[in-house]
N, CA and C of each residue as an Amber inpcrd file, in Angstrom:
protein
   471
-136.3150000-163.5600000  31.9790000-136.9890000-164.0370000  30.7980000
-138.4760000-163.6710000  30.8170000-139.1000000-163.8160000  31.9880000
-140.5200000-163.4960000  32.1040000-140.7430000-161.9980000  31.9100000
-139.8320000-161.1890000  32.4590000-139.9440000-159.7370000  32.2980000
-139.8640000-159.3880000  30.8220000-138.9300000-160.0130000  30.1090000
-138.7730000-159.7310000  28.6770000-140.0280000-160.1270000  27.9030000
-140.6250000-161.2560000  28.2580000-141.8490000-161.6880000  27.5860000
-143.0040000-160.7330000  27.8210000-143.1580000-160.3020000  29.0580000
-144.2330000-159.3430000  29.3520000-143.9710000-158.0120000  28.6570000
-142.7020000-157.5750000  28.6980000-142.3490000-156.3090000  28.0400000
-142.6360000-156.4060000  26.5440000-142.2260000-157.5240000  25.9020000
-142.4470000-157.6920000  24.4650000-143.9410000-157.7020000  24.1410000
-144.7200000-158.4030000  24.9530000-146.1660000-158.4290000  24.7270000
-146.7890000-157.0440000  24.8320000-146.3510000-156.2770000  25.8010000
-146.8750000-154.9170000  25.9610000-146.4150000-154.0080000  24.8260000
-145.1930000-154.2320000  24.3310000-144.7220000-153.4620000  23.1740000
-145.5700000-153.7670000  21.9400000-145.9040000-155.0350000  21.7570000
-146.7640000-155.4150000  20.6290000-148.1240000-154.7400000  20.7650000
-148.6560000-154.7150000  21.9730000-149.9270000-154.0260000  22.2100000
-149.8080000-152.5540000  21.8340000-148.7050000-151.9250000  22.1980000
-148.4740000-150.5150000  21.8470000-148.4860000-150.3470000  20.3350000
-147.8270000-151.2580000  19.6230000-147.7830000-151.1700000  18.1600000
-149.1570000-151.3900000  17.5420000-149.9300000-152.2960000  18.1290000
-151.2790000-152.5530000  17.6230000-152.1420000-151.3020000  17.7420000
-151.8700000-150.5100000  18.7660000-152.6280000-149.2750000  18.9490000
-152.2890000-148.2290000  17.8910000-151.2390000-148.4990000  17.0810000
-150.9580000-147.6550000  15.9260000-149.9690000-146.5320000  16.1480000
-149.1930000-146.5720000  17.1990000-148.2300000-145.5130000  17.4640000
-146.8740000-145.9310000  16.9120000-146.4860000-145.4190000  15.7260000
-145.2800000-145.8890000  15.0600000-144.2110000-144.8250000  14.8670000
-144.4520000-143.5750000  15.2180000-143.4220000-142.5300000  15.0870000
-142.2900000-142.8460000  16.0620000-141.0330000-142.4440000  15.7340000
-139.8930000-142.7650000  16.6080000-140.0940000-142.3340000  18.0720000
-140.6080000-141.1440000  18.2920000-140.8340000-140.6880000  19.6660000
-141.8830000-141.5590000  20.3540000-142.8880000-141.9700000  19.5890000
-143.9240000-142.8310000  20.1430000-143.3810000-144.2160000  20.4710000
-142.4760000-144.7240000  19.6340000-141.8800000-146.0340000  19.8960000
-141.0420000-146.0030000  21.1690000-140.3070000-144.9160000  21.3700000
-139.5180000-144.7820000  22.5920000-140.4430000-144.7030000  23.8080000
-141.4730000-143.8900000  23.6970000-142.4370000-143.7850000  24.8010000
-143.0970000-145.1430000  25.0670000-143.4080000-145.8780000  23.9960000
-144.0130000-147.1970000  24.1460000-143.0830000-148.1790000  24.8290000
-141.7890000-148.1170000  24.4940000-140.8140000-149.0170000  25.1230000
-140.6940000-148.7260000  26.6140000-140.6530000-147.4320000  26.9640000
-140.5560000-147.0590000  28.3830000-141.8440000-147.4200000  29.1200000
-142.9920000-147.0790000  28.5290000-144.2730000-147.3990000  29.1690000
-144.4370000-148.9120000  29.3250000-144.0110000-149.6610000  28.3330000
-144.1060000-151.1200000  28.4100000-143.2050000-151.6800000  29.5040000
-142.0210000-151.1060000  29.6580000-141.1080000-151.5540000  30.7220000
-141.7130000-151.2760000  32.0930000-142.2840000-150.0960000  32.2660000
-142.9140000-149.7640000  33.5480000-144.1230000-150.6590000  33.8190000
-144.9060000-150.9020000  32.7810000-146.0800000-151.7660000  32.9360000
-145.6640000-153.2080000  33.2330000-144.5820000-153.6740000  32.6030000
-144.1000000-155.0370000  32.8670000-143.6370000-155.1610000  34.3140000
-142.9290000-154.1330000  34.8070000-142.4780000-154.1570000  36.2050000
-143.6800000-154.1530000  37.1530000-144.6730000-153.3310000  36.8540000
-145.8730000-153.2830000  37.6910000-146.6150000-154.6140000  37.6420000
-146.6630000-155.2320000  36.4700000-147.3780000-156.5060000  36.3530000
-146.7020000-157.5980000  37.1720000-145.3850000-157.5400000  37.2750000
-144.6830000-158.5340000  38.0880000-144.9960000-158.3540000  39.5640000
-145.1830000-157.1030000  39.9790000-145.5300000-156.8590000  41.3820000
-146.9730000-157.2780000  41.6630000-147.8650000-157.0420000  40.7070000
-149.2790000-157.3340000  40.9070000-149.6400000-158.7900000  40.6080000
-148.9470000-159.3930000  39.6690000-149.2230000-160.7770000  39.2820000
-147.8910000-161.4960000  39.0960000-147.2990000-161.9470000  40.2040000
-145.9900000-162.6110000  40.1140000-146.0620000-163.8420000  39.2180000
-144.9460000-164.1700000  38.5740000-144.9540000-165.3400000  37.6930000
-145.1620000-166.6290000  38.4880000-145.9580000-167.4960000  37.9280000
-146.1990000-168.8010000  38.5480000-145.0920000-169.7540000  38.1170000
-144.9540000-170.8150000  38.8360000-143.9580000-171.8110000  38.4740000
-144.4580000-172.7040000  37.3450000-145.6590000-172.4620000  36.8740000
-146.2800000-173.2940000  35.8590000-146.8370000-172.4250000  34.7500000
-147.0800000-173.0190000  33.6150000-147.6330000-172.2920000  32.4700000
-148.8520000-173.0380000  31.9360000-149.7990000-172.3240000  31.3190000
-150.9800000-172.9990000  30.7640000-150.5920000-173.9040000  29.5940000
-151.4160000-174.8740000  29.3110000-151.2040000-175.7980000  28.1980000
-151.9440000-175.2580000  26.9870000-151.2540000-175.1300000  25.8680000
-151.8110000-174.4250000  24.7220000-152.7360000-175.2710000  23.8490000
-152.5060000-176.5690000  23.7240000-153.4150000-177.4060000  22.9260000
-154.8010000-177.4560000  23.5810000-154.8920000-177.7330000  24.8910000
-156.2250000-177.6770000  25.5160000-156.8420000-176.2740000  25.4560000
-156.0240000-175.2440000  25.5270000-156.5380000-173.8830000  25.4160000
-157.1430000-173.6590000  24.0300000-156.4850000-174.1920000  23.0040000
-157.0270000-174.0680000  21.6450000-158.3340000-174.8480000  21.5120000
-158.4170000-176.0200000  22.1360000-159.6710000-176.7940000  22.1150000
-160.7960000-176.0090000  22.7730000-160.4840000-175.4260000  23.9370000
-161.4860000-174.6340000  24.6480000-161.9300000-173.4470000  23.7860000
-160.9680000-172.7550000  23.2000000-161.2990000-171.5860000  22.3750000
-162.1600000-171.9910000  21.1760000-161.8340000-173.1080000  20.5490000
-162.6320000-173.5780000  19.4080000-164.0580000-173.8930000  19.8090000
-164.2150000-174.5880000  20.9390000-165.5700000-174.9010000  21.4170000
-166.3140000-173.6210000  21.7810000-165.6160000-172.6880000  22.4150000
-166.2440000-171.4400000  22.8180000-166.7800000-170.6890000  21.5980000
-165.9730000-170.5720000  20.5600000-166.3960000-169.8540000  19.3500000
-167.5670000-170.5740000  18.6910000-167.4720000-171.8980000  18.5750000
-168.5550000-172.6580000  17.9420000-169.8520000-172.5490000  18.7400000
-169.7580000-172.6830000  20.0790000-170.9640000-172.5660000  20.9160000
-171.5350000-171.1570000  20.8720000-170.6660000-170.1680000  20.8440000
-171.1390000-168.7770000  20.7770000-171.9260000-168.5500000  19.5000000
-171.3880000-169.0370000  18.3860000-172.0760000-168.8540000  17.1090000
-173.4200000-169.5830000  17.1080000-173.4160000-170.8290000  17.5530000
-174.6620000-171.6090000  17.5660000-175.6900000-170.9880000  18.5130000
-175.2420000-170.5850000  19.6930000-176.1740000-169.9820000  20.6520000
-176.6800000-168.6390000  20.1520000-175.8320000-167.8720000  19.5170000
-176.2520000-166.5870000  18.9550000-177.3090000-166.7650000  17.8830000
-177.1160000-167.7580000  17.0180000-178.1210000-168.0450000  15.9920000
-179.4310000-168.5040000  16.6170000-179.3360000-169.3210000  17.6670000
-180.5350000-169.7920000  18.3460000-181.2980000-168.6250000  18.9760000
-180.5910000-167.7320000  19.6280000-181.2400000-166.5690000  20.2490000
-181.8860000-165.7020000  19.1700000-181.1760000-165.4690000  18.0720000
-181.7400000-164.6600000  16.9810000-182.9830000-165.3320000  16.3910000
-182.9110000-166.6510000  16.2080000-184.0620000-167.3900000  15.6680000
-185.2700000-167.2500000  16.5920000-185.0360000-167.3560000  17.8800000
-186.1310000-167.2170000  18.8450000-186.6940000-165.7940000  18.8480000
-185.8290000-164.8220000  18.6580000-186.2780000-163.4240000  18.6590000
-187.2010000-163.1390000  17.4760000-186.9340000-163.7770000  16.3310000
-187.7220000-163.5070000  15.1400000-188.8980000-164.4640000  14.9490000
-188.9850000-165.5010000  15.7560000-190.0930000-166.4400000  15.6590000
-190.6780000-166.6420000  17.0550000-191.6310000-165.7990000  17.4330000
-192.1720000-165.8680000  18.7950000-192.9160000-167.1670000  19.1110000
-193.1660000-168.0080000  18.1000000-193.8370000-169.2830000  18.3650000
-192.8940000-170.2950000  19.0030000-191.6020000-170.0530000  18.9300000
-190.6600000-170.9990000  19.5320000-190.8330000-170.9920000  21.0450000
-190.8240000-172.1510000  21.6260000-191.0420000-172.2110000  23.0750000
-189.8400000-171.6730000  23.8460000-190.1380000-170.9110000  24.8480000
-189.1150000-170.4240000  25.7710000-189.5390000-170.8350000  27.1710000
-188.5690000-171.1840000  27.9440000-188.8250000-171.5200000  29.3400000
-187.7260000-170.8610000  30.1650000-187.7750000-169.5310000  30.2750000
-186.7070000-168.8620000  31.0220000-186.7350000-169.2700000  32.4890000
-185.5690000-169.2910000  33.0780000-185.4880000-169.6610000  34.4790000
-184.0460000-169.8070000  34.9270000-183.8820000-170.4300000  36.0490000
-182.5620000-170.5990000  36.6420000-182.2020000-172.0780000  36.6790000
-180.9400000-172.3620000  36.4460000-180.4160000-173.7120000  36.5170000
-179.2050000-173.6660000  37.4460000-179.1010000-174.6420000  38.3330000
-177.9260000-174.7470000  39.1970000-176.9980000-175.7880000  38.5880000
-175.7620000-175.3880000  38.3550000-174.7890000-176.2480000  37.6880000
-173.6290000-176.5110000  38.6470000-173.4300000-177.7800000  38.9960000
-172.2940000-178.1390000  39.8480000-171.0040000-177.8480000  39.0900000
-170.0250000-177.2630000  39.7820000-168.7520000-176.9300000  39.1470000
-167.5910000-177.5080000  39.9440000-166.4870000-177.7110000  39.2280000
-165.2640000-178.1990000  39.8600000-164.2310000-177.0950000  40.0080000
-164.4410000-175.9620000  39.3410000-163.5020000-174.8400000  39.4680000
-163.4360000-174.4270000  40.9320000-162.2260000-174.3060000  41.4600000
-162.1340000-173.8550000  42.8490000-162.6060000-172.4030000  42.9740000
-163.1710000-172.0860000  44.1120000-163.6030000-170.7090000  44.3510000
-162.3820000-169.8080000  44.2320000-162.5980000-168.6020000  43.7500000
-161.4970000-167.6600000  43.5950000-161.3300000-167.2640000  42.1390000
-160.0970000-167.0000000  41.7450000-159.8050000-166.4780000  40.4150000
-160.2490000-167.4320000  39.3020000-160.0080000-168.7260000  39.4580000
-160.3970000-169.6870000  38.4120000-161.9010000-169.6690000  38.1800000
-162.6550000-169.6950000  39.2610000-164.1100000-169.7080000  39.1120000
-164.6180000-168.3810000  38.5530000-164.0460000-167.2820000  39.0020000
-164.4570000-165.9810000  38.4570000-164.1580000-165.9050000  36.9620000
-163.0160000-166.4370000  36.5480000-162.6750000-166.4390000  35.1220000
-163.6670000-167.2970000  34.3400000-164.0040000-168.4720000  34.8830000
-164.9750000-169.3260000  34.1940000-166.3440000-168.6550000  34.1250000
-166.7570000-168.0170000  35.2050000-168.0450000-167.2930000  35.1890000
-168.0440000-166.2140000  34.1210000-166.9350000-165.5010000  33.9930000
-166.8460000-164.4370000  32.9810000-166.9620000-165.0240000  31.5790000
-166.2780000-166.1290000  31.3370000-166.3460000-166.7730000  30.0230000
-167.7520000-167.3040000  29.7680000-168.3520000-167.9350000  30.7650000
-169.7000000-168.4860000  30.6040000-170.7230000-167.3790000  30.3570000
-170.4880000-166.2040000  30.9030000-171.4410000-165.1030000  30.7120000
-171.4350000-164.5970000  29.2780000-170.4220000-164.9400000  28.5030000
-170.3470000-164.4940000  27.1130000-171.1630000-165.3670000  26.1700000
-171.6600000-166.4880000  26.6610000-172.4610000-167.3760000  25.8220000
-173.8900000-166.8400000  25.7400000-174.4020000-166.6110000  24.5360000
-175.7730000-166.1180000  24.4020000-176.7800000-167.0670000  25.0290000
-177.7660000-166.5020000  25.7120000-178.8420000-167.3020000  26.2890000
-178.5810000-167.7800000  27.7010000-177.3840000-167.5640000  28.2310000
-177.0780000-167.9660000  29.6070000-176.3190000-166.8450000  30.3000000
-176.5440000-166.7340000  31.5980000-175.8380000-165.7240000  32.3760000
-175.6750000-166.2150000  33.8130000-174.4430000-166.5210000  34.2290000
-174.2400000-166.8790000  35.6300000-174.5690000-165.6770000  36.5130000
-175.4670000-165.8790000  37.4650000-175.9100000-164.7650000  38.3110000
-175.5610000-164.9430000  39.7800000-175.0280000-166.1090000  40.1310000
-174.6590000-166.3440000  41.5140000-173.9380000-167.6640000  41.6440000
-173.5300000-167.9500000  42.8590000-172.8580000-169.2220000  43.0890000
-173.0140000-169.6540000  44.5260000-172.8270000-170.9430000  44.7150000
-172.7620000-171.5200000  46.0520000-171.3490000-172.0690000  46.1920000
-171.1000000-172.8260000  47.2550000-169.7550000-173.3550000  47.4740000
-169.2890000-174.2440000  46.3200000-170.2020000-174.9750000  45.6810000
-169.7970000-175.9080000  44.6410000-170.6780000-175.8610000  43.3940000
-171.3660000-174.7460000  43.1620000-172.2470000-174.6540000  41.9980000
-172.4000000-173.2070000  41.5480000-172.7600000-173.0770000  40.2680000
-173.1290000-171.7760000  39.7160000-174.6340000-171.7460000  39.5360000
-175.2190000-170.5900000  39.7570000-176.6320000-170.3790000  39.4600000
-176.6540000-169.5990000  38.1510000-177.3090000-170.1780000  37.1390000
-177.2700000-169.6220000  35.7900000-178.6830000-169.2620000  35.3430000
-178.8590000-168.0420000  34.8880000-180.1240000-167.5860000  34.3060000
-180.1120000-168.0260000  32.8620000-181.1520000-168.7480000  32.4280000
-181.2100000-169.3060000  31.0810000-182.4010000-168.7610000  30.3110000
-182.2070000-168.6190000  29.0320000-183.2970000-168.2260000  28.1530000
-184.2940000-169.3750000  28.0190000-183.7690000-170.6070000  28.0400000
-184.6330000-171.7740000  27.8910000-184.0770000-172.9130000  28.7440000
-184.7510000-173.2180000  29.8300000-184.2870000-174.2730000  30.7320000
-184.4830000-175.6690000  30.1400000-185.2190000-175.7730000  29.0240000
-185.3940000-177.0630000  28.3650000-184.1170000-177.4660000  27.6130000
-183.2710000-176.5080000  27.3200000-181.9900000-176.7820000  26.6640000
-181.0420000-177.3380000  27.7240000-180.1950000-178.3110000  27.3950000
-179.3050000-178.9000000  28.4000000-178.1440000-177.9710000  28.7550000
-178.4540000-176.8880000  29.4240000-177.4680000-175.8770000  29.7810000
-176.3990000-176.4500000  30.7140000-176.8300000-177.2160000  31.7050000
-175.8800000-177.7620000  32.6730000-174.8650000-178.6740000  31.9940000
-175.3160000-179.4960000  31.0640000-174.4030000-180.4030000  30.3540000
-173.3810000-179.5970000  29.5620000-173.8470000-178.5800000  28.8510000
-172.9370000-177.7620000  28.0400000-171.9290000-177.0170000  28.9210000
-172.3940000-176.4610000  30.0370000-171.4780000-175.7310000  30.9040000
-170.4710000-176.6550000  31.5800000-170.8900000-177.8620000  31.9290000
-169.9280000-178.8080000  32.5200000-168.8620000-179.1930000  31.4970000
-169.2640000-179.3470000  30.2470000-168.2830000-179.6630000  29.1820000
-167.3390000-178.4750000  28.9900000-167.9070000-177.2680000  28.9600000
-167.0730000-176.0690000  28.8430000-166.0890000-175.9820000  30.0060000
-166.5800000-176.2860000  31.2020000-165.7180000-176.2050000  32.3780000
-164.5870000-177.2270000  32.3070000-164.8810000-178.4260000  31.8200000
-163.8410000-179.4510000  31.7050000-162.7390000-178.9840000  30.7530000
-163.1220000-178.4020000  29.6250000-162.1200000-177.8830000  28.6870000
-161.3810000-176.6900000  29.2790000-162.0950000-175.8510000  30.0000000
-161.4900000-174.6810000  30.6530000-160.4450000-175.1310000  31.6660000
-160.8080000-176.1120000  32.4990000-159.8710000-176.6120000  33.5080000
-158.6770000-177.3110000  32.8590000-158.9050000-178.0370000  31.7640000
-157.7960000-178.6930000  31.0640000-156.8210000-177.6520000  30.5190000
-157.3640000-176.5320000  30.0450000-156.4950000-175.4680000  29.5230000
-155.7040000-174.8100000  30.6400000-156.2810000-174.7540000  31.8310000
-155.5920000-174.1200000  32.9530000-154.6910000-175.0740000  33.7110000
-154.9110000-176.3870000  33.5450000-154.0190000-177.3380000  34.2150000
-152.6300000-177.0120000  33.7580000-151.7700000-176.9590000  34.6780000
-150.4930000-176.3860000  34.3270000-149.3870000-177.4150000  34.3250000
-148.5000000-177.2380000  33.3980000-147.3210000-178.0870000  33.3050000
-146.0950000-177.2370000  33.5700000-144.9310000-177.8450000  33.6310000
-143.7180000-177.0800000  33.9420000-143.4700000-175.9720000  32.9180000
-143.0070000-174.8550000  33.4160000-142.6620000-173.7140000  32.5540000
-141.3320000-174.0340000  31.8870000-141.2540000-173.7760000  30.5950000
-140.0050000-174.0040000  29.8600000-139.3090000-172.6810000  29.6410000
-138.0290000-172.6340000  29.9140000-137.2460000-171.4110000  29.6830000
-137.3000000-170.6060000  30.8750000
């Protein structure tokens, strides 16, 4: 079942790329099957699956924060009188070291005005456009939603 899901997802990706001729569809089906087999070897299926409602909450907050932060950065760029206090903030995190933390760092780096530049055993070091903004509070909230989305429940099917 997992192989079929990965194969179907890769086939959809092939179609999104715009290859619709019969020969291309056959090539896409074969390439997708090979890629699905390789993905199983490289990333074996877990016994758990992500929770989609918390993932949607996280995605909604991410989009809203991105838009607000982008507008704030643009406003600061066009009005040099706005105060800036660039610097570094250390933010305690609960994400375990490894793939989860790297994924959270990647997501956090997409937020305008902040950039995770390092980490310690239990914290991220974040470069901020303005340290007067409550960056740590926002990132901890983002992390809580991120972890809720990754908390896993039993896989169905």
